[in-house]
KEZA-604543 format. One record per atom (N, C-alpha, C): x, y, z. Coordinates in steps of 0.05 Angstrom, whole numbers, padded with zeros to 5 digits, always signed. Atoms other than C-alpha are relative to their C-alpha. Example, Ala and Ser with C-alpha at 12.3 -4.5 7.8 and 13.67 -1.06 7.14 Angstrom:
% residues 2
+00018-00024+00000 +00246-00090+00156 +00018+00024+00000 -00016-00024-00001 +00273-00021+00143 -00015+00022+00014 
END
This chain:
% residues 276
-00013-00015-00022 +02297+01826+01932 +00029-00009+00003 -00028+00007-00003 +02372+01829+01941 +00005-00015+00025 -00005+00017-00023 +02400+01777+01988 +00008+00015+00024 -00012-00013-00024 +02437+01827+02031 -00020+00016+00015 +00019-00014-00017 +02372+01860+02055 -00024-00018+00005 +00023+00018-00005 +02328+01799+02061 +00000-00006+00031 +00003+00006-00028 +02301+01789+02131 -00007-00029+00005 +00006+00028-00006 +02300+01719+02160 -00027-00002+00014 +00025+00003-00014 +02230+01695+02181 +00006-00009+00029 -00004+00007-00029 +02223+01688+02257 -00004-00030+00003 +00004+00027-00007 +02229+01619+02287 -00008-00002+00028 +00007+00002-00028 +02205+01591+02353 +00021+00007+00020 -00021-00005-00018 +02274+01601+02380 +00011+00029-00003 -00010-00026+00005 +02282+01673+02355 -00002+00017+00025 +00001-00019-00023 +02299+01726+02406 -00016+00023-00005 +00015-00025+00003 +02251+01783+02415 +00006+00019+00022 -00008-00020-00020 +02270+01847+02451 -00026+00009+00013 +00024-00008-00014 +02217+01860+02504 +00000+00029+00008 +00002-00028-00008 +02195+01932+02513 -00007+00002+00030 +00007-00003-00028 +02188+01959+02584 -00030+00001+00004 +00029+00000-00005 +02120+01953+02616 -00010+00029+00002 +00011-00028-00002 +02075+02015+02611 -00006+00006+00029 +00007-00009-00027 +02059+02057+02670 -00026-00010+00010 +00025+00010-00013 +02004+02038+02719 -00024+00015-00012 +00024-00012+00009 +01936+02051+02688 +00003+00012-00027 -00004-00012+00026 +01967+02073+02622 -00012-00018-00022 +00010+00015+00022 +01936+02053+02556 +00023-00013-00017 -00023+00014+00012 +01994+02005+02539 +00021+00021-00011 -00020-00018+00011 +02042+02044+02492 -00012+00019-00020 +00012-00019+00019 +01993+02089+02457 +00012+00028+00003 -00009-00027+00001 +02013+02159+02436 -00024+00018-00006 +00022-00018+00004 +01964+02217+02440 +00010+00029+00001 -00007-00028+00002 +01972+02290+02420 -00026+00016+00001 +00023-00015-00003 +01920+02341+02442 +00006+00030-00003 -00003-00029+00003 +01920+02413+02415 +00029+00009+00003 -00029-00004-00004 +01996+02411+02409 +00008+00022-00020 -00012-00021+00015 +02027+02476+02384 +00029+00005+00008 -00028-00004-00007 +02100+02496+02382 +00012+00024-00015 -00013-00023+00013 +02142+02557+02366 +00028+00001+00010 -00026-00008-00007 +02214+02577+02364 +00002+00030-00002 +00001-00030-00002 +02214+02649+02388 -00025+00008-00016 +00022-00011+00016 +02171+02684+02334 -00009-00020-00022 +00006+00020+00022 +02171+02623+02287 -00019-00020+00010 +00021+00020-00009 +02107+02583+02296 +00002-00024-00019 -00003+00025+00015 +02118+02511+02273 -00023-00018-00002 +00023+00018-00001 +02058+02472+02295 -00024+00014+00011 +00025-00014-00008 +01986+02493+02304 -00022-00019+00007 +00022+00016-00009 +01937+02454+02346 -00002-00027-00012 +00000+00028+00012 +01956+02383+02326 -00014-00019+00019 +00014+00021-00014 +01909+02328+02348 +00005-00026-00015 -00007+00025+00013 +01935+02258+02333 +00001-00023+00020 -00003+00024-00016 +01934+02187+02361 +00014-00023-00015 -00011+00024+00009 +01975+02125+02351 -00007-00021+00020 +00007+00020-00021 +01943+02065+02386 +00022-00019+00005 -00020+00019-00007 +01984+02012+02420 +00006-00019-00023 -00011+00017+00022 +02026+01974+02366 -00013+00008-00026 +00008-00012+00027 +01996+02018+02312 +00022+00016-00012 -00022-00016+00015 +02038+02054+02260 -00013+00025-00013 +00010-00026+00010 +02022+02128+02246 +00021+00012-00018 -00019-00014+00018 +02053+02162+02186 -00006+00030-00001 +00002-00028+00003 +02066+02236+02179 +00013+00008-00025 -00011-00012+00024 +02074+02269+02112 -00007+00029-00002 +00006-00029+00002 +02078+02342+02094 +00023+00013-00014 -00021-00015+00013 +02119+02396+02059 +00025+00001+00016 -00026-00005-00014 +02193+02405+02076 -00002+00024+00018 -00001-00022-00018 +02202+02448+02136 -00025+00006+00015 +00026-00006-00013 +02132+02441+02162 -00001-00007+00030 -00001+00006-00029 +02153+02414+02230 -00004-00029+00006 +00003+00028-00005 +02149+02339+02222 +00021-00012+00020 -00022+00009-00019 +02217+02326+02256 -00003+00011+00027 +00005-00013-00026 +02199+02375+02310 -00021-00016+00016 +00021+00015-00013 +02137+02335+02323 +00010-00026+00012 -00012+00024-00011 +02177+02271+02332 +00016+00007+00025 -00015-00008-00025 +02224+02307+02381 -00018+00005+00023 +00019-00007-00021 +02164+02331+02421 -00011-00027+00011 +00011+00026-00010 +02135+02260+02425 +00021-00014+00016 -00022+00014-00015 +02203+02233+02448 +00008+00013+00025 -00008-00013-00023 +02208+02284+02502 +00027+00015-00002 -00025-00015+00004 +02270+02318+02472 -00007+00030+00001 +00009-00027-00005 +02229+02382+02475 -00029-00002+00012 +00026-00002-00009 +02165+02405+02507 -00016+00019-00018 +00015-00017+00017 +02108+02435+02467 -00005+00028+00013 +00006-00027-00010 +02092+02509+02473 -00029+00000+00011 +00028+00001-00009 +02019+02490+02483 -00011-00028-00007 +00010+00026+00004 +01977+02427+02488 +00014-00022+00017 -00011+00023-00015 +01993+02358+02517 +00007-00023-00018 -00010+00023+00014 +02030+02296+02493 +00002-00022+00021 -00004+00021-00018 +02024+02229+02527 +00009-00025-00015 -00010+00025+00010 +02061+02165+02515 -00004-00022+00022 +00006+00020-00021 +02034+02104+02551 -00013+00013+00025 +00013-00014-00022 +01994+02153+02593 +00017+00020+00015 -00018-00018-00013 +02056+02191+02615 +00003+00026-00016 -00001-00025+00015 +02060+02266+02597 +00025+00016+00004 -00025-00016-00003 +02126+02292+02625 +00019-00007-00021 -00020+00005+00020 +02184+02299+02578 +00018-00023+00007 -00018+00021-00008 +02227+02253+02620 -00014-00028-00003 +00014+00025+00002 +02174+02198+02622 -00004-00008-00029 +00003+00007+00028 +02161+02203+02546 +00028-00010-00010 -00027+00009+00010 +02237+02197+02534 +00006-00028+00009 -00005+00028-00010 +02239+02133+02576 -00014-00020-00017 +00016+00018+00015 +02186+02103+02532 +00005-00001-00031 -00004-00004+00029 +02211+02125+02463 +00029-00004-00009 -00026+00002+00013 +02269+02107+02418 -00002+00015-00027 +00001-00018+00023 +02287+02156+02363 +00021-00009-00021 -00019+00008+00021 +02319+02137+02296 -00001+00025-00020 -00001-00025+00018 +02342+02201+02257 +00003-00009-00029 +00000+00004+00029 +02346+02210+02182 +00026-00015-00007 -00026+00012+00006 +02421+02191+02179 +00004-00023+00020 -00004+00022-00016 +02444+02124+02207 +00017+00006+00024 -00016-00009-00021 +02496+02158+02251 +00015-00023+00013 -00017+00023-00011 +02535+02093+02259 +00028+00011+00006 -00026-00009-00008 +02602+02104+02294 +00020-00015-00019 -00017+00013+00020 +02655+02090+02239 +00022-00018+00012 -00022+00016-00012 +02706+02061+02288 -00012-00025+00015 +00014+00022-00013 +02654+02011+02317 -00007-00021-00021 +00010+00021+00018 +02637+01944+02286 -00031+00001+00000 +00029+00000+00002 +02566+01930+02265 -00013-00009+00025 +00013+00011-00024 +02551+01890+02327 +00003+00020+00024 -00004-00020-00022 +02580+01944+02374 -00018+00023-00006 +00019-00022+00006 +02539+01998+02337 -00028-00009+00006 +00027+00010-00005 +02476+01954+02343 -00006-00001+00030 +00005+00003-00029 +02486+01943+02417 +00006+00025+00017 -00009-00024-00014 +02505+02015+02434 -00021+00009+00020 +00021-00008-00019 +02437+02029+02466 +00002-00016+00026 -00003+00016-00024 +02448+01973+02515 +00024+00007+00017 -00023-00010-00014 +02517+01997+02531 -00006+00026+00015 +00007-00026-00013 +02488+02066+02545 -00018-00004+00024 +00017+00006-00023 +02439+02033+02593 +00016-00014+00023 -00017+00011-00021 +02498+02005+02633 +00007-00030-00003 -00007+00028+00004 +02504+01935+02604 +00029-00003-00009 -00028+00006+00009 +02573+01905+02595 +00002-00006-00029 -00005+00004+00029 +02604+01898+02526 -00007-00028-00009 +00005+00028+00008 +02601+01822+02524 -00030-00007+00001 +00029+00005-00002 +02529+01819+02548 -00016+00014-00021 +00014-00016+00021 +02507+01874+02500 +00004-00013-00027 -00005+00013+00025 +02541+01839+02442 -00017-00025-00003 +00016+00024+00001 +02507+01774+02459 -00030+00005-00005 +00028-00007+00005 +02439+01807+02461 -00005+00007-00028 +00003-00007+00028 +02451+01838+02393 +00004-00023-00019 -00006+00022+00017 +02480+01775+02363 -00024-00018-00004 +00024+00016+00003 +02414+01739+02376 -00019+00010-00021 +00018-00012+00019 +02380+01786+02327 +00013+00003-00028 -00014-00005+00025 +02433+01790+02272 -00010-00019-00022 +00009+00019+00020 +02408+01727+02236 -00028+00008-00010 +00029-00007+00006 +02334+01750+02239 +00001+00025-00017 -00001-00025+00015 +02355+01817+02210 +00016-00003-00026 -00015+00005+00024 +02395+01785+02154 +00028+00012-00001 -00027-00011-00003 +02462+01809+02181 +00021-00019+00008 -00019+00021-00008 +02495+01743+02197 +00026+00002-00017 -00025-00002+00013 +02568+01745+02179 +00012+00028-00002 -00009-00029+00001 +02574+01821+02183 +00004+00012+00028 -00001-00011-00027 +02580+01827+02259 +00025+00017+00004 -00025-00013-00004 +02653+01850+02255 +00005+00022-00021 -00004-00020+00021 +02644+01895+02193 -00002+00028+00011 +00004-00028-00007 +02655+01969+02200 -00021+00012-00018 +00021-00011+00017 +02601+02016+02173 +00008+00005-00029 -00008-00006+00028 +02643+02033+02111 -00001-00024-00017 +00000+00025+00015 +02641+01960+02092 -00028-00011-00005 +00028+00009+00002 +02564+01955+02093 -00014+00016-00022 +00017-00014+00019 +02514+01972+02039 -00018+00019+00015 +00018-00020-00012 +02465+02029+02051 -00022-00013+00015 +00022+00014-00013 +02409+01980+02066 +00008-00013+00025 -00010+00014-00024 +02452+01941+02115 +00005+00020+00022 -00004-00021-00020 +02472+02005+02151 -00026+00008+00013 +00026-00007-00011 +02399+02023+02159 -00011-00022+00018 +00010+00021-00018 +02383+01955+02188 +00016-00002+00026 -00016-00001-00025 +02440+01961+02238 -00011+00023+00017 +00012-00024-00015 +02412+02031+02257 -00028-00007+00012 +00027+00008-00010 +02341+02002+02263 +00003-00020+00024 -00004+00019-00022 +02367+01944+02306 +00010+00014+00025 -00008-00016-00023 +02402+01994+02351 -00023+00013+00013 +00024-00012-00011 +02336+02030+02358 -00019-00019+00013 +00019+00020-00011 +02295+01966+02370 +00011-00011+00026 -00011+00015-00023 +02343+01935+02419 +00001+00016+00026 +00002-00016-00024 +02337+01994+02466 -00023-00009+00018 +00021+00012-00016 +02273+01958+02488 -00024+00021+00006 +00021-00020-00004 +02228+02020+02484 -00025-00009-00015 +00025+00008+00013 +02154+02008+02467 -00007+00016-00024 +00007-00018+00021 +02150+02068+02420 +00024+00006-00016 -00021-00006+00018 +02193+02078+02359 -00007+00024-00017 +00006-00023+00016 +02197+02145+02325 +00022+00001-00022 -00019+00003+00023 +02230+02141+02255 -00002+00024-00018 +00000-00025+00016 +02250+02205+02218 +00013-00006-00027 -00009+00006+00028 +02255+02189+02143 +00023-00020+00000 -00022+00020-00003 +02296+02125+02156 +00012-00008-00026 -00010+00012+00027 +02303+02109+02081 +00005+00023-00019 -00002-00023+00019 +02311+02180+02051 +00025+00000-00015 -00026-00001+00014 +02384+02170+02033 +00005-00023-00019 -00004+00024+00017 +02373+02105+01994 -00011+00004-00027 +00010-00002+00027 +02363+02096+01920 -00028-00013-00001 +00028+00009+00001 +02292+02079+01897 -00004-00030+00003 +00003+00030+00000 +02303+02003+01888 +00007-00009+00029 -00007+00009-00027 +02338+01995+01956 -00022+00010+00019 +00021-00011-00019 +02285+02040+01989 -00024-00019+00000 +00024+00018+00001 +02228+01994+01964 +00006-00026+00015 -00009+00025-00014 +02266+01933+01989 +00000+00004+00029 -00001-00006-00028 +02277+01966+02056 -00028+00003+00012 +00027-00001-00010 +02204+01982+02062 -00012-00027+00006 +00008+00028-00004 +02188+01908+02053 +00013-00012+00025 -00014+00010-00023 +02241+01892+02104 -00011+00010+00027 +00010-00012-00024 +02214+01941+02156 -00028-00011+00006 +00027+00012-00003 +02143+01915+02144 +00001-00027+00013 -00004+00028-00010 +02168+01844+02158 +00009+00002+00030 -00010-00002-00028 +02205+01868+02221 -00022+00008+00020 +00022-00009-00018 +02143+01902+02249 -00022-00022+00002 +00019+00023-00003 +02100+01841+02234 +00012-00020+00021 -00013+00020-00019 +02151+01798+02273 +00001+00011+00028 -00003-00013-00026 +02160+01848+02331 -00016+00026+00001 +00015-00025+00001 +02103+01897+02334 +00006+00021+00022 -00004-00022-00019 +02114+01965+02366 -00019+00023-00009 +00013-00025+00008 +02079+02031+02367 +00020+00017-00015 -00019-00015+00017 +02111+02072+02312 -00012+00025-00011 +00008-00026+00014 +02107+02144+02288 +00023+00004-00021 -00019-00001+00023 +02141+02149+02219 -00004+00027-00014 +00000-00024+00017 +02159+02214+02184 +00013-00007-00027 -00010+00005+00026 +02169+02210+02109 -00010+00021-00019 +00011-00016+00022 +02162+02253+02046 -00013-00018-00020 +00010+00019+00021 +02142+02191+02006 -00029-00009+00009 +00027+00007-00006 +02065+02184+02007 -00004-00031-00003 +00003+00029+00004 +02069+02113+01979 +00013-00016+00022 -00013+00013-00023 +02119+02093+02033 -00018+00001+00025 +00018-00004-00023 +02072+02122+02086 -00023-00019+00000 +00024+00017+00002 +02011+02086+02061 +00006-00030+00000 -00007+00029-00001 +02048+02019+02053 +00007-00008+00030 -00011+00008-00026 +02081+02019+02122 -00019+00006+00024 +00016-00010-00023 +02029+02054+02165 -00029-00008-00002 +00029+00005-00002 +01958+02040+02189 -00016+00024-00008 +00012-00024+00008 +01940+02112+02182 +00020+00021-00007 -00019-00020+00008 +01973+02172+02149 -00013+00027+00006 +00008-00027-00005 +01965+02244+02174 +00015+00018-00019 -00011-00020+00019 +01976+02297+02120 +00002+00027+00014 -00005-00025-00013 +02006+02361+02148 +00002+00022-00020 -00002-00024+00018 +02001+02431+02118 +00028+00012+00002 -00024-00016-00003 +02058+02479+02107 +00000+00015+00028 -00002-00012-00026 +02084+02515+02169 -00018+00024+00004 +00000+00019-00022 +02053+02524+02218 -00017-00024-00006 +00014+00025+00008 +02033+02452+02209 -00025-00005+00015 +00025+00009-00012 +01963+02430+02221 -00008-00026-00015 +00009+00024+00014 +01929+02364+02203 -00022+00007-00019 +00020-00006+00021 +01892+02373+02136 -00015-00025-00010 +00014+00025+00007 +01874+02300+02125 +00013-00024+00016 -00008+00025-00012 +01878+02231+02159 -00012-00023-00017 +00009+00021+00018 +01875+02171+02114 +00007-00028+00010 -00006+00028-00006 +01870+02096+02130 +00015-00013-00022 -00014+00014+00021 +01918+02052+02092 -00016-00025-00008 +00015+00024+00009 +01884+01998+02049 +00013-00026+00007 -00014+00025-00005 +01939+01945+02059 +00026+00006+00016 -00024-00006-00014 +01987+01965+02114 +00018-00024+00004 -00022+00020-00005 +02052+01924+02115 -00007-00027-00012 +00007+00025+00013 +02024+01872+02066 +00026-00014-00008 -00024+00015+00007 +02074+01816+02052 +00009+00004-00029 -00006-00006+00028 +02070+01830+01977 -00003+00028-00006 +00001-00028+00004 +02089+01902+01970 -00010+00009-00028 +00007-00008+00028 +02082+01905+01894 -00031-00002-00004 +00029+00004+00003 +02011+01877+01896 -00014+00023+00016 +00013-00020-00017 +01993+01926+01953 -00001+00027-00013 -00002-00028+00012 +02018+01990+01919 -00013+00004-00027 +00013-00001+00026 +01986+01973+01852 -00030-00005+00002 +00030+00005-00003 +01917+01957+01881 -00014+00026-00004 +00014-00024+00007 +01865+02007+01856 -00008+00016+00026 +00007-00013-00024 +01844+02022+01929 +00023+00016+00012 -00024-00014-00008 +01916+02039+01947 +00006+00024-00017 -00006-00023+00019 +01925+02083+01885 -00019+00022+00006 +00019-00020-00006 +01861+02120+01903 +00008+00015+00026 -00008-00012-00024 +01886+02132+01974 +00025+00018-00003 -00023-00016+00006 +01953+02157+01948 -00007+00026-00015 +00009-00025+00014 +01919+02206+01901 -00015+00019+00019 +00013-00017-00020 +01876+02231+01958 +00019+00015+00018 -00021-00013-00016 +01937+02243+02000 +00015+00023-00014 -00014-00020+00017 +01972+02279+01943 -00016+00025-00003 +00018-00023+00003 +01911+02324+01933 +00000+00017+00026 -00001-00014-00026 +01912+02341+02007 +00026+00015+00003 -00026-00014-00002 +01986+02358+02003 +00000+00025-00019 +00000-00022+00019 +01976+02402+01941 -00018+00023+00009 +00019-00019-00010 +01918+02437+01975 +00008+00013+00027 -00008-00010-00027 +01956+02450+02040 +00016+00024-00001 
END
């Protein structure tokens, strides 16, 4: 693994960002979708989706391009309301309550080019009303653990693709939300860097577990990072298969993805995609 994307192991003194407490009587930070359908005028994008992500579980979504995976993330986050069905996050169903519990990481890192890495990472805290010095201090406590020490003052143009993605993920994580929704976070990276970033994210989630819903076109990525993978059909998307991962977030990625059980699960997911 290249040194610039290696994550430091957590130590007893490592700082962990604490998510907000769930609502009263809520099942921690679980996500549940019941008979969720959605349309844009006459265009039907989702059809009766039933899915669950348990507290601190990682759910993967794979499917053909344009089938509605990103729309599903926006619905979970409360950026939109479904046309039919219900979505709950931590037991809360309103769009505003879901938004309060979710942090969204889009496909592109969207780092502000005129901000330093540490100011980009701490942007969520600034948006919550925290002062610049305090926000920087909170982010600085995580830079070493995320393998970013020494790059606090660097502008995005001075960072590698993997480092930019780590800054973007840190910005998502530091918001303190219990649920992370990640929309193809490594799609823009080359194959080698992408595999390394998958190992890095697996390590990050082992160190600081959160409930995660991950969208990706890469079946291998989904099976490696997620506990379960839902295969969606072409639009209007419906769930055509749900597969457990044999070795979710295993420390040795190469051993995990070459294991016969993992290969069999990947082939099953690909067959479901082809048949959708």
